[in-house]
C-alpha positions in Angstrom: -1.6 56.6 45.0 -4.5 55.1 47.0 -4.6 55.0 50.7 -4.7 51.5 52.2 -6.8 51.4 55.3 -6.2 48.6 57.8 -7.0 48.4 61.5 -7.1 45.8 64.3 -9.3 46.0 67.4 -9.2 43.9 70.5 -12.1 43.5 72.8 -11.7 41.5 76.1 -14.7 40.5 77.9 -16.1 37.9 80.4 -18.0 35.0 78.8 -19.0 32.6 81.4 -16.7 31.0 82.8 -13.6 32.4 80.9 -12.2 35.7 79.8 -12.4 35.9 76.0 -10.5 38.2 73.6 -11.9 38.9 70.1 -9.5 40.4 67.4 -11.3 42.3 64.7 -9.2 43.0 61.7 -10.5 45.5 59.1 -9.0 45.6 55.7 -10.4 47.1 52.6 -14.1 47.1 53.7 -13.8 43.5 54.9 -13.9 42.3 58.5 -12.3 39.1 59.7 -12.3 37.9 63.3 -10.3 35.6 65.7 -11.4 34.5 69.1 -9.0 33.8 71.9 -9.8 32.2 75.3 -7.6 33.7 78.1 -9.0 31.8 81.1 -8.3 34.0 84.1 -8.7 37.8 83.9 -5.7 38.9 81.9 -3.7 42.0 82.9 -2.8 44.6 80.3 0.8 43.6 80.0 -0.3 39.9 79.6 -2.6 40.9 76.7 0.3 43.0 75.1 2.7 40.0 75.5 0.1 37.6 74.0 -0.5 40.0 71.1 3.2 40.5 70.4 4.0 36.7 70.6 1.0 35.2 69.0 -0.6 37.6 66.5 0.8 35.9 63.5 -0.4 32.5 64.7 -4.0 33.6 65.0 -6.5 32.0 62.7 -8.8 34.7 61.4 -12.2 33.9 59.9 -13.1 34.4 56.3 -13.7 38.1 55.4 -17.2 39.5 55.7 -18.0 42.7 53.7 -18.8 45.7 55.9 -19.2 49.5 55.7 -16.2 51.2 57.2 -16.9 54.8 58.3 -14.2 57.4 58.4 -13.8 58.7 61.9 -12.9 62.3 62.8 -9.9 63.2 64.8 -11.7 65.1 67.5 -10.2 63.8 70.8 -13.3 64.4 72.9 -15.5 62.5 70.3 -12.9 59.7 70.3 -13.1 59.6 74.1 -16.8 59.4 74.0 -16.8 56.6 71.5 -14.2 54.7 73.5 -16.5 55.1 76.6 -19.5 53.8 74.7 -17.6 50.8 73.4 -16.5 50.0 76.9 -20.2 50.0 78.0 -21.1 47.7 75.1 -21.6 44.1 76.1 -20.0 41.6 73.8 -19.0 41.9 70.2 -20.6 43.5 67.1 -22.8 41.7 64.8 -20.4 41.6 61.9 -17.8 40.1 64.2 -20.4 37.5 65.4 -21.2 36.7 61.7 -17.5 36.2 60.9 -17.0 34.0 64.0 -20.0 31.9 63.1 -18.7 31.4 59.6 -15.3 30.4 61.0 -17.1 27.9 63.4 -19.1 26.4 60.5 -16.0 25.9 58.3 -14.1 24.2 61.2 -17.3 22.0 61.7 -17.4 20.9 58.1 -13.6 20.2 58.2 -14.1 18.0 61.1 -17.0 16.1 59.6 -15.0 15.4 56.4 -12.1 14.2 58.5 -14.1 12.0 60.7 -16.0 10.6 57.7 -12.6 9.7 56.1 -11.5 8.1 59.3 -14.6 6.0 59.4 -14.2 4.9 55.8 -10.6 3.9 56.4 -11.5 1.9 59.5 -14.3 0.2 57.7 -11.9 -0.8 54.8 -9.3 -2.1 57.3 -12.0 -4.2 59.0 -13.2 -5.6 55.7 -9.5 -6.4 54.7 -9.0 -8.2 58.0 -12.2 -10.1 57.6 -11.2 -11.2 54.1 -7.8 -12.2 55.2 -9.3 -14.5 57.9 -11.6 -16.0 55.4 -8.7 -16.8 53.0 -6.7 -18.4 56.0 -9.7 -20.5 56.9 -10.1 -21.6 53.4 -6.5 -22.7 53.0 -6.8 -25.3 55.8 -9.3 -27.7 53.9 
């Protein structure tokens, strides 16, 4: 039986002017990311409550292939790694790529939707114009 590896990381940091949380979900050598804006600095219990209530509602980006390293179980090493991650500003490059991909997909969806709206509005104007012309023509 194969071992299925999955993990979720949350990084909370200050991105002018709001506090932002980035969820990184790693499954089978693929990373997908979701970004959440908290506003004011969230307390630990607020973050936990948000995670419990809204995790299933998060919209994760499409998966990006990545290399997942197996970590040792040495507690001192894990503590050093956690300390280094706390000192790191921002998010990792794979996470940034995934967020950018999600942003671009949302942008294309918005463009398609707005284009359809403009076309529909144009057709309605044309139909109104034609109706007016027919009404004027009837009055000979």
